[in-house]
C-alpha positions as a LaTeX table, in Angstrom:
\begin{tabular}{lrrr}
\hline
Residue & $x$ (\AA) & $y$ (\AA) & $z$ (\AA) \\
\hline
Met1 & $-15.81$ & 15.87 & 8.99 \\
Val2 & $-13.66$ & 18.83 & 10.06 \\
Ala3 & $-10.62$ & 17.63 & 12.02 \\
Arg4 & $-8.11$ & 20.48 & 12.09 \\
Pro5 & $-5.87$ & 18.94 & 14.77 \\
Phe6 & $-5.41$ & 15.85 & 12.59 \\
Leu7 & $-4.04$ & 18.04 & 9.79 \\
Ala8 & $-1.08$ & 18.88 & 12.05 \\
Ser9 & $-0.36$ & 15.25 & 12.88 \\
Gln10 & 2.47 & 13.06 & 11.67 \\
Lys11 & $-0.11$ & 10.45 & 10.61 \\
Trp12 & $-1.74$ & 12.88 & 8.16 \\
Gln13 & 1.69 & 13.66 & 6.69 \\
Glu14 & 2.38 & 9.93 & 6.28 \\
Gln15 & $-0.99$ & 9.35 & 4.60 \\
Gln16 & $-0.04$ & 11.80 & 1.87 \\
Trp17 & 2.55 & 9.33 & 0.59 \\
Arg18 & 0.40 & 6.20 & 0.78 \\
Ala19 & $-0.74$ & 5.94 & $-2.86$ \\
Asp20 & 1.46 & 4.75 & $-5.71$ \\
Arg21 & 1.78 & 7.70 & $-8.09$ \\
Glu22 & 4.41 & 6.30 & $-10.46$ \\
Gly23 & 3.27 & 6.69 & $-14.04$ \\
Ala24 & 0.04 & 8.48 & $-13.10$ \\
His25 & $-1.24$ & 11.04 & $-15.58$ \\
Pro26 & $-0.14$ & 14.60 & $-14.71$ \\
His27 & $-3.72$ & 15.91 & $-14.82$ \\
Ile28 & $-4.97$ & 13.45 & $-12.21$ \\
Leu29 & $-1.92$ & 14.20 & $-10.05$ \\
Glu30 & $-2.64$ & 17.92 & $-10.31$ \\
Phe31 & $-6.29$ & 17.36 & $-9.44$ \\
Glu32 & $-5.40$ & 15.16 & $-6.44$ \\
Lys33 & $-3.03$ & 17.78 & $-5.06$ \\
Leu34 & $-5.52$ & 20.61 & $-5.55$ \\
Leu35 & $-8.43$ & 18.73 & $-3.95$ \\
Ile36 & $-6.50$ & 17.63 & $-0.89$ \\
Arg37 & $-5.02$ & 21.10 & $-0.41$ \\
Arg38 & $-8.39$ & 22.87 & $-0.77$ \\
Leu39 & $-10.14$ & 20.50 & 1.64 \\
Ala40 & $-7.28$ & 20.92 & 4.13 \\
Lys41 & $-7.87$ & 24.69 & 4.04 \\
Leu42 & $-11.46$ & 23.91 & 5.03 \\
Gly43 & $-10.16$ & 21.78 & 7.91 \\
Val44 & $-11.04$ & 18.47 & 6.24 \\
Pro45 & $-8.14$ & 15.97 & 6.22 \\
Met46 & $-8.15$ & 13.80 & 3.11 \\
Phe47 & $-5.60$ & 11.63 & 1.34 \\
Ala48 & $-5.25$ & 9.63 & $-1.87$ \\
Ser49 & $-5.75$ & 5.99 & $-0.98$ \\
Glu50 & $-5.16$ & 4.75 & $-4.54$ \\
Leu51 & $-4.08$ & 6.04 & $-7.92$ \\
Asn52 & $-2.48$ & 3.17 & $-9.80$ \\
Arg53 & $-4.06$ & $-0.21$ & $-9.20$ \\
Ser54 & $-2.78$ & $-3.62$ & $-10.20$ \\
Leu55 & $-4.83$ & $-5.94$ & $-12.38$ \\
Glu56 & $-5.09$ & $-8.40$ & $-9.49$ \\
Arg57 & $-6.39$ & $-5.78$ & $-7.07$ \\
Gln58 & $-8.92$ & $-4.59$ & $-9.65$ \\
Asn59 & $-10.24$ & $-8.13$ & $-10.10$ \\
Asp60 & $-10.44$ & $-8.56$ & $-6.32$ \\
Leu61 & $-12.49$ & $-5.35$ & $-5.98$ \\
Tyr62 & $-14.76$ & $-6.50$ & $-8.81$ \\
Ala63 & $-15.27$ & $-9.93$ & $-7.16$ \\
Leu64 & $-16.18$ & $-8.21$ & $-3.87$ \\
Gly65 & $-18.72$ & $-6.00$ & $-5.64$ \\
Asn66 & $-16.74$ & $-2.84$ & $-4.82$ \\
Ser67 & $-16.11$ & $-2.03$ & $-8.48$ \\
Arg68 & $-18.10$ & $-2.46$ & $-11.65$ \\
Ala69 & $-14.88$ & $-2.74$ & $-13.68$ \\
Arg70 & $-12.75$ & $-5.83$ & $-14.22$ \\
Ala71 & $-8.99$ & $-5.66$ & $-14.69$ \\
Gly72 & $-8.13$ & $-3.53$ & $-17.71$ \\
Glu73 & $-11.51$ & $-1.77$ & $-17.62$ \\
Ser74 & $-10.68$ & 0.75 & $-14.89$ \\
Ala75 & $-9.04$ & 4.14 & $-15.20$ \\
His76 & $-6.84$ & 3.13 & $-12.24$ \\
Gln77 & $-4.86$ & 0.68 & $-14.39$ \\
Tyr78 & $-3.92$ & 3.54 & $-16.71$ \\
Gly79 & $-2.92$ & 6.10 & $-14.09$ \\
Cys80 & $-6.02$ & 8.18 & $-14.79$ \\
Ala81 & $-7.97$ & 7.86 & $-11.52$ \\
Val82 & $-7.62$ & 8.65 & $-7.85$ \\
Asp83 & $-9.60$ & 7.58 & $-4.80$ \\
Val84 & $-9.57$ & 10.32 & $-2.15$ \\
Val85 & $-10.82$ & 9.40 & 1.32 \\
His86 & $-11.13$ & 11.08 & 4.71 \\
Ser87 & $-8.10$ & 10.64 & 6.93 \\
Val88 & $-10.14$ & 9.81 & 10.04 \\
His89 & $-13.48$ & 8.49 & 8.77 \\
Gly90 & $-12.32$ & 6.76 & 5.58 \\
Trp91 & $-15.26$ & 6.16 & 3.25 \\
Asn92 & $-17.80$ & 6.80 & 6.04 \\
Leu93 & $-18.64$ & 10.45 & 5.39 \\
Gly94 & $-22.32$ & 10.04 & 4.61 \\
Pro95 & $-24.14$ & 11.68 & 1.70 \\
Lys96 & $-23.73$ & 15.26 & 2.97 \\
Gly97 & $-20.00$ & 14.89 & 3.57 \\
Trp98 & $-19.42$ & 13.34 & 0.17 \\
Ala99 & $-21.59$ & 16.02 & $-1.43$ \\
Leu100 & $-19.20$ & 18.64 & $-0.04$ \\
Val101 & $-16.19$ & 16.74 & $-1.41$ \\
Gly102 & $-17.90$ & 16.42 & $-4.79$ \\
His103 & $-18.80$ & 20.10 & $-4.89$ \\
Val104 & $-15.26$ & 21.21 & $-4.02$ \\
Gly105 & $-13.73$ & 18.80 & $-6.54$ \\
Lys106 & $-16.01$ & 19.87 & $-9.37$ \\
Glu107 & $-15.38$ & 23.53 & $-8.60$ \\
Leu108 & $-11.61$ & 23.02 & $-8.67$ \\
Ala109 & $-11.75$ & 21.06 & $-11.90$ \\
Ala110 & $-13.83$ & 23.77 & $-13.57$ \\
Gln111 & $-11.49$ & 26.52 & $-12.35$ \\
Arg112 & $-8.43$ & 24.72 & $-13.70$ \\
Gly113 & $-9.99$ & 23.36 & $-16.89$ \\
Leu114 & $-9.44$ & 19.77 & $-15.77$ \\
Lys115 & $-11.97$ & 17.32 & $-17.21$ \\
Val116 & $-12.67$ & 14.87 & $-14.43$ \\
Thr117 & $-15.65$ & 12.69 & $-13.62$ \\
Trp118 & $-16.76$ & 12.15 & $-10.03$ \\
Gly119 & $-17.79$ & 8.67 & $-8.89$ \\
Gly120 & $-20.49$ & 10.26 & $-6.73$ \\
Asp121 & $-22.35$ & 10.93 & $-9.98$ \\
Phe122 & $-22.16$ & 7.31 & $-11.19$ \\
Ala123 & $-25.61$ & 5.82 & $-11.68$ \\
Lys124 & $-24.76$ & 2.13 & $-11.34$ \\
Leu125 & $-22.29$ & 2.06 & $-8.46$ \\
Trp126 & $-22.04$ & 5.16 & $-6.27$ \\
Asp127 & $-18.31$ & 5.66 & $-5.63$ \\
Pro128 & $-17.85$ & 9.12 & $-4.07$ \\
Ala129 & $-14.15$ & 8.67 & $-3.29$ \\
His130 & $-13.39$ & 8.09 & $-6.99$ \\
Trp131 & $-12.29$ & 10.71 & $-9.51$ \\
Glu132 & $-11.15$ & 9.92 & $-13.04$ \\
Leu133 & $-10.07$ & 11.78 & $-16.14$ \\
Ala134 & $-13.11$ & 12.11 & $-18.37$ \\
Glu135 & $-11.06$ & 11.07 & $-21.41$ \\
Trp136 & $-9.17$ & 8.20 & $-19.77$ \\
Arg137 & $-10.24$ & 5.76 & $-22.48$ \\
Glu138 & $-8.14$ & 7.70 & $-25.00$ \\
Val139 & $-5.14$ & 7.22 & $-22.71$ \\
Lys140 & $-6.01$ & 3.51 & $-22.46$ \\
Arg141 & $-6.17$ & 3.27 & $-26.24$ \\
Leu142 & $-2.70$ & 4.81 & $-26.58$ \\
Ile143 & $-1.20$ & 2.55 & $-23.93$ \\
Asp144 & $-2.85$ & $-0.59$ & $-25.29$ \\
Ala145 & $-1.68$ & 0.26 & $-28.80$ \\
Asp146 & 1.98 & 0.37 & $-27.78$ \\
Pro147 & 2.85 & 0.11 & $-24.07$ \\
Val148 & 6.58 & 0.26 & $-24.83$ \\
Thr149 & 6.33 & 3.76 & $-26.26$ \\
Trp150 & 3.72 & 4.97 & $-23.76$ \\
Pro151 & 5.86 & 7.90 & $-22.57$ \\
Thr152 & 5.87 & 9.22 & $-26.15$ \\
Ala153 & 2.16 & 8.54 & $-26.54$ \\
Lys154 & 1.55 & 10.30 & $-23.23$ \\
Ala155 & 3.39 & 13.37 & $-24.51$ \\
Val156 & 1.31 & 13.32 & $-27.72$ \\
Tyr157 & $-1.91$ & 13.04 & $-25.69$ \\
Glu158 & $-0.87$ & 15.99 & $-23.51$ \\
Trp159 & 0.02 & 18.04 & $-26.61$ \\
Lys160 & $-3.37$ & 17.26 & $-28.17$ \\
Glu161 & $-5.10$ & 18.29 & $-24.94$ \\
Ala162 & $-3.14$ & 21.57 & $-24.75$ \\
Asp163 & $-3.88$ & 22.27 & $-28.42$ \\
Arg164 & $-7.60$ & 21.60 & $-27.89$ \\
Lys165 & $-7.69$ & 24.00 & $-24.93$ \\
Ala166 & $-5.88$ & 26.68 & $-26.93$ \\
Arg167 & $-8.39$ & 26.34 & $-29.77$ \\
Gln168 & $-11.28$ & 26.66 & $-27.29$ \\
Arg169 & $-9.80$ & 29.87 & $-25.92$ \\
Leu170 & $-9.50$ & 31.31 & $-29.43$ \\
Ala171 & $-13.04$ & 30.31 & $-30.44$ \\
\hline
\end{tabular}
């Protein structure tokens, strides 16, 4: 799992730009950056293979049995999920390797107050590369209600989230 020389390679640098991040939620972008950076400090090269996913790709993954969600039912279509894989071994880390990734990710999320769900904890389809915002369905609801004004809705969602966190700190 550790591959320090790969972290210095041009290929690892190129992998960091592979995923489409346009329109992704700022919290999932922050989480992605933190996770990849922390694992790199441990000598483990990882990269985001997917953030945003088209409806067609989602249906293809569903048809192949690689997802339990059809198009429109996945956090990826709403910029609220990221798949993070090993730069050398891809998805082939084995249970112990993925357990380390899950532990590091959960620790980072807790430290930063980011509410994410790890696909390694899914009961129906184990998906250890997958991380999603725990409240992504609220984002979906806002987008589905009015996709034209989504940037405004996104700002309102972020304000509500910041307000909720402030109230928790005061409680």
